[in-house]
DSSP file (Angstrom, degrees, kcal/mol; ACC not computed):
  #  RESIDUE AA STRUCTURE BP1 BP2  ACC     N-H-->O    O-->H-N    N-H-->O    O-->H-N    TCO  KAPPA ALPHA  PHI   PSI    X-CA   Y-CA   Z-CA
    1    1 A M              0   0    0      0, 0.0     2,-0.4     0, 0.0     0, 0.0   0.000 360.0 360.0 360.0 135.4  -40.7  -25.3 -124.8
    2    2 A H        -     0   0    0     48,-0.0     2,-0.3     2,-0.0    48,-0.0  -0.860 360.0-121.2-104.5 134.6  -41.8  -26.9 -128.0
    3    3 A Q        -     0   0    0     -2,-0.4     3,-0.1     1,-0.1     0, 0.0  -0.562  27.6-179.4 -73.8 133.3  -43.1  -30.4 -128.2
    4    4 A L        +     0   0    0     -2,-0.3     2,-0.3     1,-0.3    -1,-0.1   0.703  62.7  24.2-104.9 -26.9  -41.0  -32.6 -130.5
    5    5 A H        -     0   0    0     43,-0.1     2,-0.3     2,-0.0    -1,-0.3  -0.994  46.4-178.4-143.6 146.0  -42.7  -36.0 -130.2
    6    6 A D        -     0   0    0     -2,-0.3    42,-2.8    44,-0.2     2,-0.5  -0.808  18.2-164.7-144.1 100.2  -46.2  -37.3 -129.4
    7    7 A Y  E     +A   47   0A   0     -2,-0.3     2,-0.3    40,-0.2    40,-0.2  -0.738  26.3 133.2 -93.8 128.9  -46.3  -41.1 -129.5
    8    8 A N  E     -A   46   0A   0     38,-2.0    38,-2.8    -2,-0.5     3,-0.1  -0.966  59.5-114.0-161.9 175.9  -49.7  -42.9 -129.6
    9    9 A V        -     0   0    0     -2,-0.3    38,-0.1     1,-0.2    -2,-0.0   0.301  56.5-125.6-102.4   7.3  -51.8  -45.5 -131.3
   10   10 A H        -     0   0    0     36,-0.1     8,-0.5     2,-0.0     2,-0.4   0.087  42.8 -49.5  67.8 176.3  -54.4  -43.2 -132.9
   11   11 A I        -     0   0    0      6,-0.2     6,-0.2     7,-0.1     2,-0.0  -0.661  58.1-140.4 -86.7 131.2  -58.1  -43.3 -132.6
   12   12 A D    >   -     0   0    0      4,-2.7     3,-2.0    -2,-0.4    -1,-0.1  -0.198  34.3 -88.5 -85.3-178.5  -59.7  -46.7 -133.2
   13   13 A S  T 3  S+     0   0    0      1,-0.3    -1,-0.1     2,-0.1    -2,-0.0   0.647 127.3  56.2 -66.4 -15.1  -63.0  -47.5 -135.0
   14   14 A N  T 3  S-     0   0    0      2,-0.2    -1,-0.3     0, 0.0     3,-0.1   0.211 119.2-108.7 -98.7  14.6  -64.9  -47.1 -131.7
   15   15 A D  S <  S+     0   0    0     -3,-2.0     2,-0.5     1,-0.3    -2,-0.1   0.761  74.8 139.5  63.0  27.8  -63.5  -43.6 -131.2
   16   16 A V        -     0   0    0      3,-0.1    -4,-2.7    -6,-0.0     2,-0.3  -0.874  31.6-170.2 -99.1 132.0  -61.3  -44.8 -128.3
   17   17 A F        +     0   0    0     -2,-0.5    -6,-0.2    -6,-0.2     3,-0.1  -0.895  55.7  22.0-128.1 159.7  -57.9  -43.2 -128.3
   18   18 A W  S    S+     0   0    0     -8,-0.5     2,-0.4    -2,-0.3    -1,-0.2   0.687  99.3 101.6  64.1  22.7  -54.6  -43.7 -126.4
   19   19 A M        +     0   0    0     -9,-0.3    -1,-0.2    -3,-0.2    -7,-0.1  -0.995  41.0 166.3-135.6 142.8  -55.6  -47.3 -125.6
   20   20 A V        -     0   0    0     -2,-0.4     2,-0.1    -3,-0.1    -3,-0.0  -0.986  37.1-109.3-152.1 141.3  -54.5  -50.6 -127.2
   21   21 A P        -     0   0    0      0, 0.0     2,-0.3     0, 0.0     3,-0.0  -0.442  35.4-161.8 -69.1 148.5  -54.8  -54.2 -126.2
   22   22 A V        -     0   0    0     -2,-0.1     5,-0.1     1,-0.1    18,-0.1  -0.815  33.2 -74.9-123.4 167.5  -51.5  -55.9 -125.2
   23   23 A E    >   -     0   0    0     -2,-0.3     3,-1.9     1,-0.1     4,-0.3  -0.289  43.0-119.1 -60.0 146.3  -50.5  -59.5 -125.0
   24   24 A H  G >  S+     0   0    0      1,-0.3     3,-1.2     2,-0.2    -1,-0.1   0.866 113.6  53.6 -56.9 -39.2  -51.9  -61.3 -121.9
   25   25 A D  G 3  S+     0   0    0      1,-0.2    -1,-0.3     3,-0.0    -2,-0.1   0.446  87.4  81.9 -80.2   2.8  -48.5  -62.1 -120.6
   26   26 A A  G <  S+     0   0    0     -3,-1.9    13,-2.6    12,-0.1     2,-0.5   0.677  88.5  62.9 -74.7 -17.0  -47.5  -58.4 -120.7
   27   27 A V  E <   +B   38   0A   0     -3,-1.2     2,-0.4    -4,-0.3    11,-0.2  -0.931  58.9 179.0-116.9 130.4  -49.2  -57.8 -117.4
   28   28 A E  E     -B   37   0A   0      9,-2.4     9,-2.5    -2,-0.5     2,-0.4  -0.999   8.9-178.7-125.9 130.7  -48.4  -59.4 -114.1
   29   29 A V  E     +B   36   0A   0     -2,-0.4     2,-0.4     7,-0.2     7,-0.2  -0.992  24.2 174.6-135.5 128.7  -50.4  -58.5 -111.0
   30   30 A E  E > > +B   35   0A   0      5,-3.1     5,-1.7    -2,-0.4     3,-1.4  -0.750  21.1 178.1-121.1  79.0  -50.0  -59.6 -107.3
   31   31 A F  G > 5S+     0   0    0     -2,-0.4     3,-2.3     1,-0.3    -1,-0.1   0.866  71.5  54.9 -58.9 -46.1  -52.7  -57.3 -106.1
   32   32 A D  G 3 5S+     0   0    0      1,-0.3    -1,-0.3     2,-0.1    -2,-0.0   0.710 112.8  45.5 -64.6 -17.8  -52.7  -58.3 -102.4
   33   33 A E  G < 5S-     0   0    0     -3,-1.4    57,-0.4     2,-0.2    -1,-0.3   0.351 112.8-122.4-100.0   3.2  -49.0  -57.5 -102.3
   34   34 A A  T < 5 +     0   0    0     -3,-2.3     2,-0.4    -4,-0.3    -3,-0.2   0.904  67.9 133.3  55.1  46.1  -49.5  -54.2 -104.2
   35   35 A R  E   < +B   30   0A   0     -5,-1.7    -5,-3.1    54,-0.2     2,-0.3  -0.983  22.5 155.0-127.1 138.3  -47.2  -55.3 -107.0
   36   36 A A  E     -BC  29  88A   0     52,-1.9    52,-2.6    -2,-0.4     2,-0.3  -0.985  18.4-162.4-154.7 159.6  -47.7  -55.2 -110.7
   37   37 A R  E     -BC  28  87A   0     -9,-2.5    -9,-2.4    -2,-0.3     2,-0.4  -0.993   4.1-166.9-147.2 139.4  -45.7  -55.0 -113.9
   38   38 A L  E     +BC  27  86A   0     48,-2.5    48,-2.7    -2,-0.3     2,-0.5  -0.978  12.6 179.0-127.5 116.2  -46.5  -54.0 -117.5
   39   39 A R  E     + C   0  85A   0    -13,-2.6     2,-0.4    -2,-0.4    46,-0.2  -0.976   2.8 172.8-121.5 123.6  -43.9  -54.9 -120.1
   40   40 A V  E     - C   0  84A   0     44,-2.7    44,-2.4    -2,-0.5     2,-0.5  -0.998  11.0-163.2-131.7 130.1  -44.5  -54.1 -123.8
   41   41 A D  E     -     0   0A   0     -2,-0.4    42,-0.2    42,-0.2    41,-0.1  -0.950  66.5 -10.3-117.8 131.7  -41.9  -54.5 -126.5
   42   42 A N  E    S-     0   0A   0     -2,-0.5     2,-0.4     1,-0.2    41,-0.2   0.873  72.2-177.3  55.9  47.5  -42.0  -53.0 -130.0
   43   43 A L  E     - C   0  82A   0     39,-2.9    39,-2.1    -3,-0.2     2,-0.5  -0.645  28.1-123.9 -74.5 125.5  -45.5  -51.6 -129.9
   44   44 A R  E     + C   0  81A   0     -2,-0.4    37,-0.2    37,-0.2     2,-0.2  -0.604  48.8 150.1 -76.3 123.5  -46.3  -50.0 -133.3
   45   45 A V  E     - C   0  80A   0     35,-2.7    35,-2.2    -2,-0.5     2,-0.4  -0.723  40.7-109.9-136.8-176.1  -47.3  -46.4 -132.8
   46   46 A F  E     -AC   8  79A   0    -38,-2.8   -38,-2.0    33,-0.2     2,-0.7  -0.956  13.2-140.1-121.1 145.0  -47.2  -43.1 -134.6
   47   47 A D  E     +AC   7  78A   0     31,-3.2    31,-1.8    -2,-0.4   -40,-0.2  -0.925  22.1 177.3 -99.8 109.5  -45.2  -40.0 -133.8
   48   48 A D        -     0   0    0    -42,-2.8     2,-1.8    -2,-0.7     5,-0.2   0.335  36.8-130.0 -96.1   6.1  -47.5  -37.2 -134.4
   49   49 A H  S    S+     0   0    0    -43,-0.2     2,-0.3    29,-0.1   -42,-0.1  -0.220  77.4   9.4  77.5 -47.1  -45.1  -34.5 -133.3
   50   50 A D  S  > S-     0   0    0     -2,-1.8     4,-1.9   -44,-0.2   -44,-0.2  -0.962  82.4 -96.8-157.0 168.5  -47.5  -32.8 -130.9
   51   51 A L  H  > S+     0   0    0     -2,-0.3     4,-2.7     1,-0.2     5,-0.2   0.883 117.7  55.2 -61.6 -41.2  -51.0  -33.2 -129.4
   52   52 A A  H  > S+     0   0    0      1,-0.2     4,-1.5     2,-0.2     7,-0.2   0.923 111.3  44.0 -60.8 -44.1  -52.8  -31.0 -132.0
   53   53 A N  H  4>S+     0   0    0      2,-0.2     5,-2.6     1,-0.2     4,-0.4   0.818 111.9  55.1 -70.7 -29.0  -51.5  -33.1 -134.9
   54   54 A S  H ><5S+     0   0    0     -4,-1.9     3,-0.8     3,-0.2    -2,-0.2   0.949 112.4  41.1 -63.9 -48.7  -52.3  -36.3 -132.9
   55   55 A L  H 3<5S+     0   0    0     -4,-2.7    -2,-0.2     1,-0.2    -1,-0.2   0.718 121.2  42.2 -75.2 -21.0  -55.9  -35.3 -132.4
   56   56 A T  T ><5S-     0   0    0     -4,-1.5     3,-0.8    -5,-0.2    -1,-0.2   0.273 109.6-117.9-107.2  10.3  -56.3  -33.9 -136.0
   57   57 A L  T < 5S-     0   0    0     -3,-0.8    -3,-0.2    -4,-0.4    -4,-0.1   0.885  82.7 -38.2  53.0  44.0  -54.4  -36.8 -137.7
   58   58 A G  T 3 <S+     0   0    0     -5,-2.6    -1,-0.2    -6,-0.2    17,-0.2   0.464 112.8 110.4  94.1   3.1  -51.7  -34.4 -139.0
   59   59 A L    <   -     0   0    0     -3,-0.8    -6,-0.1    -6,-0.3    13,-0.1   0.610  58.9-162.7 -86.2 -11.2  -53.9  -31.4 -139.9
   60   60 A G        -     0   0    0     15,-0.2    13,-0.2    13,-0.2    -1,-0.2  -0.193  34.5 -60.6  64.7-158.7  -52.5  -29.2 -137.1
   61   61 A L  B     -G   72   0B   0     11,-2.0    11,-2.2     9,-0.0    -1,-0.1  -0.996  51.5-124.0-126.4 130.9  -54.4  -26.1 -136.1
   62   62 A P        -     0   0    0      0, 0.0     2,-1.0     0, 0.0     5,-0.1  -0.251  29.2-102.1 -71.4 159.3  -55.1  -23.2 -138.5
   63   63 A D        +     0   0    0      8,-0.1     3,-0.0     7,-0.0     0, 0.0  -0.731  56.6 160.5 -80.7 103.1  -54.1  -19.6 -137.9
   64   64 A D    >   -     0   0    0     -2,-1.0     3,-1.9     5,-0.4     5,-0.1  -0.967  36.0-153.8-130.8 113.5  -57.4  -18.1 -136.8
   65   65 A P  T 3  S+     0   0    0      0, 0.0    -1,-0.1     0, 0.0    -2,-0.0   0.718  97.5  57.6 -61.7 -19.0  -57.4  -14.8 -134.8
   66   66 A R  T 3  S+     0   0    0     -3,-0.0    -3,-0.0     2,-0.0     0, 0.0   0.622  89.5  92.6 -83.6 -13.5  -60.8  -15.8 -133.3
   67   67 A S  S <  S-     0   0    0     -3,-1.9     4,-0.1     2,-0.1    -3,-0.1  -0.593  70.0-145.5 -84.2 140.5  -59.3  -19.0 -131.8
   68   68 A P  S    S+     0   0    0      0, 0.0    -1,-0.1     0, 0.0    -2,-0.0   0.553  81.5  80.8 -76.4  -5.2  -57.9  -19.1 -128.3
   69   69 A F  S    S-     0   0    0     -5,-0.1    -5,-0.4     1,-0.0    -2,-0.1  -0.785  84.5-116.9-104.2 143.5  -55.3  -21.6 -129.5
   70   70 A P        -     0   0    0      0, 0.0     2,-0.1     0, 0.0    -7,-0.0  -0.388  40.9 -92.4 -72.0 155.4  -52.1  -20.8 -131.4
   71   71 A A        -     0   0    0     -4,-0.1     2,-0.4    -2,-0.1    -8,-0.1  -0.408  39.2-160.0 -64.5 141.9  -51.6  -22.0 -135.0
   72   72 A I  B     -G   61   0B   0    -11,-2.2   -11,-2.0   -13,-0.1     3,-0.1  -0.991  20.6-119.3-129.4 124.0  -49.8  -25.4 -135.2
   73   73 A E        -     0   0    0     -2,-0.4   -13,-0.2   -13,-0.2   -20,-0.1  -0.326  34.4-107.3 -61.4 134.4  -48.2  -26.4 -138.4
   74   74 A P        -     0   0    0      0, 0.0     2,-0.4     0, 0.0   -15,-0.2  -0.384  39.2-174.4 -62.0 139.2  -49.6  -29.6 -139.9
   75   75 A K        -     0   0    0    -17,-0.2   -15,-0.2   -27,-0.1   -25,-0.1  -0.988  22.4-126.5-138.0 126.9  -47.2  -32.6 -139.6
   76   76 A A        -     0   0    0     -2,-0.4   -18,-0.1     1,-0.1   -29,-0.0  -0.453  36.5-102.0 -70.2 142.7  -47.8  -36.0 -141.1
   77   77 A P        -     0   0    0      0, 0.0     2,-0.4     0, 0.0   -29,-0.2  -0.321  31.8-149.2 -63.5 147.8  -47.5  -38.9 -138.7
   78   78 A V  E     -C   47   0A   0    -31,-1.8   -31,-3.2    -3,-0.1     2,-0.1  -0.972  19.6-115.7-119.0 133.8  -44.3  -41.0 -138.7
   79   79 A R  E     +C   46   0A   0     -2,-0.4    43,-0.5   -33,-0.2     2,-0.3  -0.427  45.6 159.9 -69.0 142.4  -44.3  -44.7 -137.8
   80   80 A A  E     -CD  45 121A   0    -35,-2.2   -35,-2.7    41,-0.1     2,-0.4  -0.938  32.2-132.2-150.6 169.3  -42.4  -45.7 -134.7
   81   81 A T  E     -CD  44 120A   0     39,-2.3    39,-2.3    -2,-0.3     2,-0.3  -0.996  19.1-166.1-129.0 140.3  -42.1  -48.5 -132.2
   82   82 A V  E     -CD  43 119A   0    -39,-2.1   -39,-2.9    -2,-0.4     2,-0.3  -0.911   4.3-168.7-122.3 152.1  -42.0  -48.0 -128.4
   83   83 A S  E     + D   0 118A   0     35,-2.3    35,-2.6    -2,-0.3     2,-0.3  -0.991  12.6 172.1-134.6 143.7  -41.1  -50.4 -125.6
   84   84 A F  E     -CD  40 117A   0    -44,-2.4   -44,-2.7    -2,-0.3     2,-0.4  -0.997  22.7-159.7-153.5 155.6  -41.6  -49.9 -121.9
   85   85 A D  E     -CD  39 116A   0     31,-2.2    31,-1.6    -2,-0.3     2,-0.5  -0.949  16.6-177.8-137.8 111.0  -41.4  -51.6 -118.6
   86   86 A V  E     -CD  38 115A   0    -48,-2.7   -48,-2.5    -2,-0.4     2,-0.4  -0.941   2.5-171.9-115.6 130.8  -43.4  -50.2 -115.7
   87   87 A E  E     -CD  37 114A   0     27,-2.4    27,-2.2    -2,-0.5     2,-0.4  -0.988   5.9-164.0-126.6 129.9  -43.3  -51.7 -112.2
   88   88 A W  E     +CD  36 113A   0    -52,-2.6   -52,-1.9    -2,-0.4     2,-0.3  -0.922  29.9 133.9-107.3 133.5  -45.5  -50.8 -109.2
   89   89 A S  E     + D   0 112A   0     23,-2.0    23,-2.2    -2,-0.4   -54,-0.2  -0.979  24.4  67.8-168.3 164.7  -44.4  -51.8 -105.7
   90   90 A G  E     -     0   0A   0    -57,-0.4    22,-0.5    -2,-0.3     2,-0.3   0.898  68.7-117.8  84.7  93.8  -44.0  -50.7 -102.1
   91   91 A I  E     + D   0 111A   0    -58,-0.2    20,-0.2     1,-0.2     3,-0.1  -0.448  37.9 167.5 -66.5 122.5  -47.2  -50.0 -100.2
   92   92 A V  E     -     0   0A   0     18,-3.5     2,-0.3     1,-0.5    19,-0.2   0.756  69.4 -14.9 -97.9 -40.2  -47.3  -46.3  -99.2
   93   93 A D  E     - D   0 110A   0     17,-1.2    17,-2.5     2,-0.0    -1,-0.5  -0.974  57.7-143.9-159.1 162.7  -51.0  -46.3  -98.2
   94   94 A R  E     - D   0 109A   0     -2,-0.3     2,-0.4    15,-0.2    15,-0.2  -0.996  12.8-170.8-136.1 140.3  -54.2  -48.3  -98.6
   95   95 A A  E     - D   0 108A   0     13,-2.8    13,-2.8    -2,-0.4     2,-0.5  -0.998  10.8-160.4-135.1 135.6  -57.8  -47.1  -99.0
   96   96 A E  E     - D   0 107A   0     -2,-0.4     2,-0.4    11,-0.2    11,-0.2  -0.968  18.4-173.8-109.6 124.8  -61.1  -49.0  -99.0
   97   97 A I  E     + D   0 106A   0      9,-2.8     9,-2.7    -2,-0.5     2,-0.4  -0.969   9.4 172.8-123.7 135.3  -63.9  -47.0 -100.7
   98   98 A R  E     + D   0 105A   0     -2,-0.4     2,-0.4     7,-0.2     7,-0.3  -0.979   7.1 172.9-142.2 128.2  -67.6  -48.0 -100.8
   99   99 A N  E  >> - D   0 104A   0      5,-3.5     5,-2.2    -2,-0.4     4,-0.6  -0.858   5.6-177.0-135.7  98.3  -70.5  -45.9 -102.1
  100  100 A D  T  45S+     0   0    0     -2,-0.4     3,-0.5     1,-0.2    -1,-0.1   0.849  83.5  56.9 -65.8 -35.0  -73.8  -47.8 -102.2
  101  101 A T  T  45S+     0   0    0      1,-0.2    -1,-0.2     2,-0.1    -2,-0.0   0.916 115.9  35.3 -62.5 -43.9  -75.7  -44.9 -103.8
  102  102 A Q  T  45S-     0   0    0      2,-0.1    42,-0.4    -3,-0.1    -1,-0.2   0.438 109.8-124.6 -88.4  -0.3  -73.3  -44.8 -106.8
  103  103 A Q  T  <5 +     0   0    0     -4,-0.6    41,-1.3    -3,-0.5     2,-0.4   0.964  65.8 131.0  52.1  59.8  -72.8  -48.6 -106.8
  104  104 A F  E   < +DE  99 143A   0     -5,-2.2    -5,-3.5    39,-0.2     2,-0.3  -1.000  24.7 158.9-142.0 135.7  -69.1  -48.3 -106.5
  105  105 A R  E     +DE  98 142A   0     37,-2.2    37,-2.8    -2,-0.4     2,-0.3  -0.984  10.3 156.4-151.4 155.1  -66.5  -50.0 -104.2
  106  106 A G  E     -DE  97 141A   0     -9,-2.7    -9,-2.8    -2,-0.3     2,-0.4  -0.992  36.0-127.0-169.7 162.5  -62.8  -50.6 -104.4
  107  107 A T  E     -DE  96 140A   0     33,-2.4    33,-2.4    -2,-0.3     2,-0.4  -0.984  31.3-172.6-117.3 130.1  -59.5  -51.2 -102.7
  108  108 A F  E     -DE  95 139A   0    -13,-2.8   -13,-2.8    -2,-0.4     2,-0.5  -0.987  10.5-162.1-132.1 133.2  -56.6  -48.9 -103.7
  109  109 A Y  E     -DE  94 138A   0     29,-3.1    29,-2.4    -2,-0.4     2,-0.5  -0.954  13.1-144.7-112.5 127.7  -52.9  -49.0 -102.9
  110  110 A S  E     +DE  93 137A   0    -17,-2.5   -18,-3.5    -2,-0.5   -17,-1.2  -0.807  38.1 162.2 -82.7 131.3  -50.7  -46.0 -103.2
  111  111 A T  E     -DE  91 136A   0     25,-3.1    25,-2.8    -2,-0.5     2,-0.2  -0.819  40.1-103.9-137.4 174.5  -47.3  -47.4 -104.3
  112  112 A G  E     -D   89   0A   0    -23,-2.2   -23,-2.0   -22,-0.5     2,-0.3  -0.563  37.4-163.3 -90.2 169.2  -44.1  -46.3 -105.9
  113  113 A A  E     -DE  88 133A   0     20,-0.7    20,-2.3   -25,-0.2     2,-0.3  -0.993  12.3-158.0-153.5 151.4  -43.4  -47.1 -109.5
  114  114 A T  E     -DE  87 132A   0    -27,-2.2   -27,-2.4    -2,-0.3     2,-0.4  -0.939  10.3-168.2-125.8 153.6  -40.5  -47.2 -111.9
  115  115 A I  E     -DE  86 131A   0     16,-2.3    16,-2.9    -2,-0.3     2,-0.4  -0.999  12.2-169.9-143.2 139.7  -40.5  -47.0 -115.7
  116  116 A K  E     -D   85   0A   0    -31,-1.6   -31,-2.2    -2,-0.4     2,-0.3  -0.997  22.1-179.0-123.7 132.8  -37.9  -47.6 -118.4
  117  117 A W  E     +D   84   0A   0     -2,-0.4    11,-3.3    12,-0.3     2,-0.3  -0.978  10.5 176.3-140.0 142.4  -39.0  -46.4 -121.9
  118  118 A S  E     -DF  83 127A   0    -35,-2.6   -35,-2.3    -2,-0.3     2,-0.3  -0.982   6.9-166.2-144.7 158.7  -37.6  -46.4 -125.4
  119  119 A V  E     -DF  82 126A   0      7,-2.5     7,-2.3    -2,-0.3     2,-0.4  -0.989   0.3-168.3-142.3 148.8  -38.6  -45.5 -128.9
  120  120 A E  E     +DF  81 125A   0    -39,-2.3   -39,-2.3    -2,-0.3     2,-0.3  -0.994  19.5 146.3-139.4 133.1  -37.3  -46.1 -132.4
  121  121 A Q  E >   -DF  80 124A   0      3,-2.7     3,-2.6    -2,-0.4   -41,-0.1  -0.947  60.7 -55.7-152.9 170.1  -38.2  -44.5 -135.7
  122  122 A L  T 3  S-     0   0    0    -43,-0.5     3,-0.1    -2,-0.3    -2,-0.0  -0.288 124.8  -2.5 -54.3 118.9  -36.5  -43.5 -138.9
  123  123 A G  T 3  S+     0   0    0     -2,-0.1     2,-0.3     1,-0.1    -1,-0.3   0.523 122.9  78.0  79.9   6.5  -33.5  -41.3 -138.0
  124  124 A F  E <   +F  121   0A   0     -3,-2.6    -3,-2.7     2,-0.0     2,-0.3  -0.987  43.8 169.5-152.4 137.1  -34.2  -41.3 -134.2
  125  125 A R  E     +F  120   0A   0     -2,-0.3     2,-0.3    -5,-0.2    -5,-0.2  -0.986   7.1 177.9-145.1 139.0  -33.7  -43.6 -131.2
  126  126 A F  E     -F  119   0A   0     -7,-2.3    -7,-2.5    -2,-0.3     2,-0.4  -0.999   6.9-177.2-141.6 139.7  -34.1  -42.8 -127.5
  127  127 A E  E     -F  118   0A   0     -2,-0.3    -9,-0.2    -9,-0.2     2,-0.1  -0.984  18.6-142.8-136.9 127.5  -33.8  -44.9 -124.4
  128  128 A S        -     0   0    0    -11,-3.3     2,-0.2    -2,-0.4     3,-0.0  -0.399  17.5-116.3 -81.1 159.5  -34.5  -43.6 -120.9
  129  129 A D        -     0   0    0     -2,-0.1     2,-0.5     1,-0.1   -12,-0.3  -0.454  56.6 -78.7 -72.9 166.4  -32.7  -44.4 -117.7
  130  130 A T        -     0   0    0     -2,-0.2     2,-0.3   -14,-0.1   -14,-0.2  -0.620  57.6-158.7 -70.6 124.6  -35.0  -46.1 -115.3
  131  131 A Q  E     -E  115   0A   0    -16,-2.9   -16,-2.3    -2,-0.5     2,-0.4  -0.802   6.4-153.9-108.2 147.8  -37.1  -43.4 -113.7
  132  132 A Q  E     -E  114   0A   0     -2,-0.3   -18,-0.2   -18,-0.2     2,-0.2  -0.967   5.3-158.9-122.5 136.8  -38.9  -43.5 -110.4
  133  133 A N  E     -E  113   0A   0    -20,-2.3   -20,-0.7    -2,-0.4     3,-0.1  -0.580  21.9-123.2-104.8 175.2  -42.0  -41.5 -109.4
  134  134 A L  E    S+     0   0A   0      1,-0.3     2,-0.4    -2,-0.2    -1,-0.1   0.925  85.5  12.5 -85.2 -47.9  -43.3  -40.7 -106.0
  135  135 A I  E     +     0   0A   0    -23,-0.1     2,-0.3   -25,-0.0    -1,-0.3  -0.996  57.6 164.2-138.9 133.0  -46.8  -42.0 -105.9
  136  136 A S  E     -E  111   0A   0    -25,-2.8   -25,-3.1    -2,-0.4     2,-0.4  -0.884  26.6-131.8-133.4 168.1  -48.8  -44.4 -108.2
  137  137 A V  E     -E  110   0A   0     -2,-0.3     2,-0.4   -27,-0.2   -27,-0.2  -0.987  13.0-169.3-131.4 131.8  -52.0  -46.2 -107.5
  138  138 A L  E     +E  109   0A   0    -29,-2.4   -29,-3.1    -2,-0.4     2,-0.3  -0.954  24.3 176.9-108.5 135.9  -53.1  -49.8 -108.0
  139  139 A G  E     -E  108   0A   0     -2,-0.4     2,-0.4   -31,-0.2   -31,-0.2  -0.980  29.9-160.3-143.7 155.7  -56.8  -50.5 -107.6
  140  140 A R  E     +E  107   0A   0    -33,-2.4   -33,-2.4    -2,-0.3     2,-0.3  -0.994  30.1 170.2-130.1 123.8  -59.4  -53.1 -107.8
  141  141 A E  E     -E  106   0A   0     -2,-0.4     2,-0.4   -35,-0.2   -35,-0.2  -0.929  25.4-155.5-137.8 159.3  -63.0  -51.9 -108.1
  142  142 A Q  E     +E  105   0A   0    -37,-2.8   -37,-2.2    -2,-0.3     2,-0.3  -0.993  25.5 158.3-130.9 138.5  -66.5  -53.0 -108.8
  143  143 A N  E >   -E  104   0A   0     -2,-0.4     3,-2.4   -39,-0.2   -39,-0.2  -0.963  44.9  -1.4-152.3 169.4  -69.3  -50.8 -110.1
  144  144 A G  G >  S+     0   0    0    -41,-1.3     3,-1.7   -42,-0.4    -2,-0.0  -0.200 130.3   1.8  52.8-128.3  -72.6  -50.8 -111.9
  145  145 A G  G 3  S+     0   0    0      1,-0.3    -1,-0.3     3,-0.0   -42,-0.0   0.649 135.4  55.8 -65.0 -16.5  -73.8  -54.3 -112.9
  146  146 A F  G <  S+     0   0    0     -3,-2.4     2,-0.5   -43,-0.1    -1,-0.3   0.443  81.1 108.0 -95.6  -1.3  -70.7  -55.7 -111.2
  147  147 A F    <         0   0    0     -3,-1.7    -4,-0.1    -4,-0.2   -43,-0.0  -0.666 360.0 360.0 -79.5 121.6  -71.4  -54.1 -107.8
  148  148 A T              0   0    0     -2,-0.5    -1,-0.2   -45,-0.0    -3,-0.0   0.336 360.0 360.0-138.7 360.0  -72.6  -56.7 -105.3
């Protein structure tokens, strides 16, 4: 199978990738009820075609017989917008974890989740049906300087 699309926000000036701030009201959390929702509309991203072009900003991977990786043709990024709606709910299990040595503690709920996702770019549009997964996790944790 060949990858046709790889949507992401590229690497920021702090070398952080695949992460982007969203509007404050895009996130709703009712942690004690193990419910949360993330809704994002028209997030500007790039379609880099595949992971290699994503990580090399369109340079692909050269054909090198010494490399364990196959050559991947360079592809320039294409601007796109994505929208998604993810909902977590339905407690399957709960875990309390505390590790004083590592200064870490947290409460974690295994839940179900659904996602609806769409993308639009020049010459292409896709919208998913609402999909459901089996297990997702919502958690609240404290560590390091925040561990008390």
